[in-house]
C-alpha positions, -999 to +999 in steps of 0.1 A: -743-433-630-766-402-635-803-410-636-836-393-645-843-366-620-807-358-613-792-324-618-762-324-642-728-320-625-708-289-630-691-291-664-666-274-686-667-278-724-649-261-753-666-249-784-647-240-815-658-206-828-646-184-856-625-166-830-609-198-817-617-222-788-642-209-763-647-224-729-683-229-719-698-239-686-726-263-681-747-234-668-742-216-701-753-247-720-782-260-700-797-235-675-830-221-685-832-243-716-846-276-728-817-294-743-814-326-764-779-338-755-763-367-771-728-381-768-707-403-791-676-424-785-657-405-812-661-379-839-656-393-874-662-429-862-685-451-883-718-453-864-714-417-850-709-403-885-733-425-905-763-425-880-760-407-847-750-371-857-770-371-890-801-382-872-801-353-849-792-329-877-820-342-898-845-341-870-835-307-856-867-289-868-889-317-853-871-315-820-875-277-820-912-281-827-915-304-796-899-277-774-862-284-776-843-251-774-809-265-782-793-297-795-759-305-781-734-331-793-704-339-770-675-363-774-641-369-758-624-351-786-608-317-789-627-286-801-609-285-834-620-321-842-656-314-831-657-283-853-643-302-884-667-330-878-697-306-875-686-289-907-682-322-925-717-332-914-732-298-923-748-292-889-746-254-892-762-237-863-786-266-856-762-285-833-738-271-807-706-292-810-689-294-776-656-309-768-653-329-735-615-331-743-604-348-711-636-368-706-644-350-673-681-346-681-684-382-692-667-393-660-688-370-638-720-386-653-706-421-648-708-426-685-672-430-694-661-458-717-628-477-717-621-479-754-583-486-749-588-520-765-595-501-797-566-476-792-590-448-782-584-445-745-612-433-723-642-420-742-679-415-735-706-441-738-731-435-765-763-419-751-789-393-755-808-373-728-834-346-725-823-320-700-846-293-687-830-264-669-801-286-659-821-316-648-822-350-666-858-357-679-850-386-702-818-408-703-811-433-730-777-452-726-767-477-752-752-511-744-718-516-759-717-515-797-754-508-801-773-480-816-810-483-806-821-460-778-798-430-783-811-419-817-830-387-825-860-407-834-861-425-801-857-392-781-885-376-803-908-405-793-902-396-756-913-359-761 
């Protein structure tokens, strides 16, 4: 599993834009920036929609004031689902919604989650991290079914 001090692995994401799906590399997302990255097991799922994403949306200005250049949400969903979820949560330009459609990023981090018992296949564990210029500065991985250390408030307390 990735740890504090590690450089993020090469990654490919897809962002839904007004012009359609747009591939993005990890370098485009992380290099030269301080990024608050959080991952959820699934868009539109209860805890993700009621607490995790809204927390980062509501704390975007505070994160920015503490030096965060970009907030990124990723999930093992497709770009269209991520776009619809972001729109339903009114994230606007505050959060970059990135699809890790095949779970390759989650797997490369060692943070994949077997949710097949819930009919969801392989997903990402719930976590947050602070990434500076592609290097992990803070890492907060939840235990199964919990929502304690990956919240926006918790990450703010680490800045």
